[in-house]
Structures are given as structure tokens and as C-alpha cells.
C-alpha positions as semicolon CSV with decimal commas, in nm:
position;residue;x (nm);y (nm);z (nm)
1;M;1,793;-1,288;1,783
2;I;2,018;-1,315;1,479
3;K;2,287;-1,573;1,548
4;N;2,523;-1,545;1,249
5;A;2,592;-1,373;0,917
6;E;2,403;-1,637;0,718
7;E;2,085;-1,587;0,921
8;S;2,122;-1,210;0,890
9;Q;2,151;-1,238;0,512
10;R;1,850;-1,473;0,494
11;I;1,638;-1,222;0,686
12;K;1,755;-0,937;0,461
13;D;1,673;-1,145;0,151
14;L;1,318;-1,208;0,281
15;G;1,276;-0,838;0,352
16;E;1,396;-0,749;0,003
17;E;1,150;-0,997;-0,150
18;T;0,865;-0,835;0,041
19;Q;0,973;-0,486;-0,067
20;Q;0,997;-0,594;-0,431
21;E;0,656;-0,762;-0,415
22;V;0,494;-0,450;-0,265
23;R;0,667;-0,225;-0,520
24;Q;0,549;-0,443;-0,808
25;L;0,193;-0,455;-0,671
26;I;0,190;-0,074;-0,665
27;V;0,332;-0,045;-1,018
28;D;0,094;-0,309;-1,158
29;T;-0,213;-0,154;-0,996
30;L;-0,143;0,218;-1,036
31;G;0,075;0,214;-1,347
32;E;-0,222;0,258;-1,579
33;E;-0,305;0,588;-1,409
34;I;0,055;0,708;-1,361
35;P;0,263;0,677;-1,679
36;D;0,616;0,539;-1,629
37;L;0,547;0,472;-1,261
38;G;0,810;0,199;-1,253
39;E;1,077;0,466;-1,307
40;Y;0,955;0,671;-1,009
41;I;0,914;0,411;-0,738
42;E;1,185;0,187;-0,598
43;S;1,265;-0,055;-0,322
44;A;1,523;0,094;-0,085
45;P;1,844;-0,102;-0,031
46;M;1,847;-0,315;0,283
47;G;1,978;-0,121;0,580
48;A;1,915;0,218;0,420
49;H;1,753;0,489;0,631
50;G;1,398;0,598;0,554
51;C;1,103;0,424;0,393
52;D;1,134;0,083;0,233
53;I;0,939;0,193;-0,075
54;R;1,075;0,518;-0,215
55;V;0,847;0,739;-0,421
56;H;1,001;1,012;-0,641
57;D;0,876;1,367;-0,595
58;N;0,734;1,359;-0,953
59;V;0,459;1,119;-0,844
60;R;0,437;1,196;-0,471
61;R;0,107;1,382;-0,512
62;Y;-0,048;1,059;-0,645
63;I;0,122;0,831;-0,393
64;P;0,144;1,029;-0,068
65;F;0,243;0,731;0,146
66;N;0,550;0,631;0,343
67;I;0,557;0,254;0,316
68;E;0,746;0,041;0,564
69;C;0,760;-0,330;0,475
70;K;0,789;-0,611;0,728
71;Q;0,826;-0,985;0,661
72;R;0,789;-1,219;0,956
73;S;0,706;-1,583;0,997
74;R;0,532;-1,505;1,328
75;G;0,370;-1,207;1,492
76;F;0,108;-1,100;1,236
77;G;-0,118;-1,405;1,272
78;D;-0,385;-1,227;1,475
79;V;-0,411;-0,947;1,221
80;Y;-0,467;-1,195;0,936
81;K;-0,712;-1,397;1,147
82;L;-0,915;-1,090;1,244
83;H;-0,915;-0,957;0,886
84;A;-1,044;-1,295;0,769
85;E;-1,329;-1,251;1,017
86;A;-1,430;-0,929;0,837
87;I;-1,431;-1,123;0,508
88;Q;-1,641;-1,402;0,659
89;H;-1,904;-1,158;0,789
90;D;-1,976;-1,034;0,438
91;S;-2,004;-1,390;0,306
92;A;-2,226;-1,505;0,591
93;L;-2,460;-1,210;0,546
94;G;-2,462;-1,231;0,166
95;I;-2,320;-0,880;0,135
96;T;-2,137;-0,795;-0,187
97;G;-1,945;-0,495;-0,312
98;T;-1,777;-0,406;0,017
99;I;-1,412;-0,405;0,114
100;P;-1,325;-0,598;0,429
101;A;-1,136;-0,383;0,678
102;L;-0,998;-0,453;1,022
103;A;-0,992;-0,166;1,272
104;F;-0,805;-0,207;1,599
105;Q;-0,674;0,008;1,879
106;Q;-0,460;-0,021;2,190
107;P;-0,511;0,207;2,489
108;D;-0,341;0,544;2,441
109;H;-0,300;0,488;2,066
110;R;-0,496;0,601;1,765
111;P;-0,709;0,342;1,584
112;M;-0,553;0,169;1,286
113;I;-0,731;0,022;0,986
114;V;-0,593;-0,270;0,788
115;L;-0,698;-0,355;0,434
116;D;-0,579;-0,620;0,194
117;G;-0,297;-0,461;-0,011
118;Q;-0,476;-0,506;-0,343
119;D;-0,800;-0,362;-0,203
120;F;-0,610;-0,061;-0,071
121;L;-0,439;0,003;-0,405
122;D;-0,763;-0,044;-0,600
123;L;-0,926;0,220;-0,379
124;H;-0,632;0,451;-0,426
125;K;-0,643;0,399;-0,802
126;E;-1,002;0,525;-0,801
127;H;-0,889;0,823;-0,593
128;I;-0,621;0,906;-0,852
129;K;-0,880;0,886;-1,131
130;L;-1,101;1,131;-0,941
131;M;-0,806;1,365;-0,885
132;K;-0,736;1,365;-1,258
133;E;-1,102;1,417;-1,348
134;N;-1,126;1,707;-1,103
135;K;-0,813;1,868;-1,249
136;E;-0,953;1,825;-1,600
137;L;-1,288;1,978;-1,497
138;K;-1,111;2,277;-1,344
139;Q;-0,901;2,325;-1,659
140;N;-1,212;2,307;-1,879
141;A;-1,391;2,557;-1,657
142;L;-1,098;2,797;-1,691
143;L;-1,099;2,759;-2,069
144;K;-1,470;2,840;-2,083
145;T;-1,427;3,157;-1,878
146;N;-1,144;3,287;-2,099
């Protein structure tokens, strides 16, 4: 429980740092595929309603995610530990070229899959490239038929 204004501000500052880090990771990874991405994605002000990472409608088709950011000193340890187990399995078996993923589920809930943030964005970057290639192929096909 938050005990005073100083602690509240410290928690907000940590949350803002996390949001800025996630925003920058997205811009750094996907910016090559989406020109001027930095202008179309922002970290929401602390306490604002809605998603923590705001994506402008101009680029929403390439980034169709609602991103909520959480920064905690405790509470996520099991997720990190179990994800590390997925990484260790690949190493132990000598498997290369895969992306470690953690899938988990509680009763009466849908399964969730957790990836390292950079792995997720790298995968999504490839998806964006394929979307662009598909659009280009369709445009070329239309030109040939006209």
C-alpha cells in the first residue's frame, strides 16, 4: 500500500520509465519498417485512462496491440523463472533458431503466451515486412491486369 506522496511519485516514475523503455524498444525495432514511427507512438501520461502505449491510427494496422506496462519489484519472478526454463531447454538440447516462449493457464482462463519483448517485436517486424510484400504483390498484379 502506498504510504505517502513521495512513495506514490516514486512508483509513478518507475512506471513512466518502463513505458518509455517499451516505447523506445518498439520504435527502435519497428522504425525501419514504419517511417516516422516515433511521431505516431507515445507513452501515455501517468494516471491517464486507456493503454500505456498509445498508437496513432495512422500506424494502427501495423501495430494492432493495446499495451499495458507494469513495473514491479516482486510478483513476476515465476514468469521470468519459467521463461528461463524454456531458454535452457533449447540450450540443453542443442536446438538453435527457435524463440523461447512460456505458455501458462489458470482454470477458467484462456492460455497466455509470454515472449521476450525483443523476440516479440522481431517476429512482428517480419510480419510487417510480409504485409508490405503482400500489398506490393497485389498492386503489381493489378497493374499487370490493366
